[in-house]
C-alpha positions as CSV (number, residue, x, y, z in Angstrom):
1,X,30.5,49.4,-74.4
2,X,32.1,47.1,-71.9
3,X,30.0,48.5,-69.0
4,X,26.6,48.4,-70.8
5,X,25.0,46.2,-73.5
6,X,23.2,49.3,-74.9
7,X,25.0,51.5,-77.3
8,X,25.8,55.1,-76.4
9,X,26.7,56.5,-79.8
10,X,26.0,56.0,-83.5
11,X,29.3,54.2,-83.8
12,X,28.4,51.7,-81.1
13,X,24.8,51.3,-82.4
14,X,25.9,50.4,-85.9
15,X,28.6,48.0,-84.7
16,X,26.2,46.3,-82.4
17,X,23.6,46.0,-85.1
18,X,26.1,44.7,-87.6
19,X,27.2,41.9,-85.3
20,X,29.3,39.3,-87.1
21,X,28.3,40.5,-90.6
22,X,31.0,42.0,-92.7
23,X,30.7,45.6,-93.6
24,X,29.9,44.7,-97.2
25,X,27.0,42.4,-96.1
26,X,25.6,44.9,-93.7
27,X,25.9,47.7,-96.2
28,X,23.9,45.6,-98.6
29,X,21.2,44.9,-96.0
30,X,21.0,48.7,-95.2
31,X,21.1,49.5,-99.0
32,X,24.1,51.9,-98.5
33,X,27.5,52.0,-100.0
34,X,30.2,50.1,-98.0
35,X,32.4,53.2,-97.8
36,X,29.4,55.1,-96.3
37,X,28.8,52.4,-93.8
38,X,32.5,52.5,-92.8
39,X,32.3,56.3,-92.2
40,X,29.0,55.9,-90.2
41,X,30.6,53.2,-88.2
42,X,33.7,55.2,-87.5
43,X,31.6,58.2,-86.5
44,X,33.2,60.3,-89.3
45,X,29.8,60.8,-91.0
46,X,26.3,61.1,-89.5
47,X,24.0,58.2,-90.6
48,X,20.6,59.1,-92.1
49,X,17.6,58.4,-89.9
50,X,16.5,55.3,-91.9
51,X,19.9,53.7,-91.2
52,X,19.7,54.5,-87.5
53,X,16.1,53.3,-87.4
54,X,17.0,50.0,-89.0
55,X,19.9,49.5,-86.6
56,X,17.6,50.3,-83.7
57,X,15.1,47.7,-84.9
58,X,17.9,45.1,-85.3
59,X,19.2,45.8,-81.8
60,X,15.7,45.8,-80.3
61,X,14.8,42.5,-81.9
62,X,17.8,41.0,-80.2
63,X,16.5,42.0,-76.7
64,X,14.5,39.6,-74.6
65,X,11.4,41.8,-74.4
66,X,11.5,44.0,-77.6
67,X,7.9,45.1,-77.2
68,X,8.1,46.3,-73.6
69,X,6.9,49.9,-73.0
70,X,10.4,51.0,-71.8
71,X,12.1,49.7,-75.0
72,X,9.4,51.3,-77.2
73,X,9.8,54.6,-75.4
74,X,13.6,54.5,-75.7
75,X,13.4,53.8,-79.4
76,X,11.0,56.7,-79.9
77,X,13.2,59.1,-78.0
78,X,16.3,57.9,-80.0
79,X,14.3,58.6,-83.3
80,X,13.3,62.0,-82.1
81,X,16.9,62.8,-81.2
82,X,18.2,61.8,-84.5
83,X,15.6,63.9,-86.3
84,X,16.5,66.9,-84.2
85,X,20.2,66.4,-84.9
86,X,19.6,66.3,-88.7
87,X,17.8,69.6,-88.8
């Protein structure tokens, strides 16, 4: 992620959303087990849509213009992609 502030993988998205929180703290916020969060974050296990959605919301809220049409469109495309991958 050195070249871009936008995540390009589940692993990068979750780490960016977690920020300075510990895995334990962030797992509690997401209502998942810490060991599952660790596997999501390492890319060893695919995160469920609700976890990805929550991480997308956290990252979007950190942007200067979270309600801009391009951000909303990107979030919708990311959600559709995750749903397709889960099928």
